[in-house]
C-alpha positions, 0 to 999 in steps of 0.5 A: 500500500502507498505510504500515507501521512496525517496531521501527526506527521506534519509540523507547521513549524517547518514553515516559520519565517517562510513566506508563501506566494500563490501564483494562479489565484483561481479556484485552487489557488484561492482556496489553498491561499485562504486555508494557509492563511487560516492556518497561520502561514504568511501568504501573498499572491502573485498575479497580473491585473485581472479579475483574480488580482481584484479578488485576491485584494478583496480577500485581504491579500497583498498582491504583487506582479508575479515576478516581484511576488516570487522574489519576496517569497521562499515558497512558490505555489505554481498553480497556473494552467499546465499549457501556459506554465513553461512560458510563465516559468521562464519569464516570471518564476525562474529569475526570482528563485533563490537557493533553498526556495521551494517550488510547489506544483499541483500537477505532475505534467510539466516536470514529468515530461521535462517541459520545465527544468527548475534550478538545481538548488531549489526544492521541487515538490508536488501537492496535488489535491484530489478535490475541486477548488471549492471543495478544498475550502469547504472541507477545510472549514468543515474539518473533514479535509481532503486527500492529496498526492505528494512527491519530492522531485528535488530535495535541495534543502534536505528539508523538502519532505518535512516542508511539504507535509507542513504545507499539506497540513496548512491547506487541510489535507493531512486531516484526511491523509496525503499519499506518497506518489511521484510526478509521473504517477500523478500525470499518468492517472490524471491524463488517463482519467481524461483520455479513457473516452468516458464522454464518448462512451456515454454518448454511444450508450444514448445513441444505441438506445435511440437506435433501438427506439428510445427517445433521446430524452429518456436515454439522457435522463437514464445516464446523466441528465437526472442527476442520479449518477451523482448519488451513485458516485457518492456511494462509490466514494463513501462505501466503495465501488463494489460494496455500493452494489447492495444499494441497488435491486437484485435485478440491477445487481445481476445486470451489473455484475453478471450480464455486463461482464465482457467475454475474456476476448473483449476484456483483453481487447479493452485492456489492450486499448487502455494500455495503449492510452497509458503508453502514449502518456508515459512515453511523452507522445501525448505531451508532444502532440498537445504541444504541437497542437498549441503551437499550431493554434489548436486546429484539431481541437477546434475541429473536434469541438465543432463536431461535438457541439454540432452533434445531434445528441447535443441538440437533443440535450439542449432541448431537454435542458431548456424544458428542465429549466437548466438553460435560458430559452435563448441559451442553446448556443452556450454550453452548460 
């Protein structure tokens, strides 16, 4: 079992006299900044003058241009989107890093695929919450906490592990527990979850039901539009993937456990497909493809997005969602 750490393993004293800078005051950045401040950590924000700048000021933080904030701090939480991170690092982060500083990532992507190379004399660590930004704040306030993946990629100070745990305690994650991982493991599971094809699978389920004579509205309500799946997902979380099956009827249990099993041949074919997804992630193929797509101006992304937004199943979904009152009458051109 992966090693886990809890409140008793972490000491906020390791952050004494160390100022934390949050670069990227979005949902995650804001929640982590507020939690750290409430835990007694000195926090400043690095931001360009945009809505996040104004929000950080309204939340009572001292806000500086990113490069200046980095120079002032000894710990830098680097929480901007993966695709802009290398550019921001070279321009605003790297020049201000000094010996014994700590650089904290919430995603393993740019380190795992060598898109960023930090100086050798700084600590480089991963604190990746397994929780959306609003949940990071809400579970901190409630005292429940949330799990995170952590890793030390570069321990220049000799204290990177202790300081990482202290930061985890500060944001409220050691309450539930943090799990020892690595940058490549975090990137693998994160990208894999996005690339297994769940959205296309759900659409196929609905399409074949429509082919069989069901209305698209009934098909979509069954698979996602009713919200029943949210409650099922909560049961997965609370009691486990297979233990939650007892909450369903015996007919449902039989269908899910027996009828839904793939044949050995189909099972192996699906596993082979999934292994291929993982291989393309871990060998850097996806990172290179995505970098090339960005450099070209997103032509394939925009082409496929146009196809998906124009798909007949989405048109049926928009009609249903207007009836359900989830989008305004004239809002069919705007994704929910």
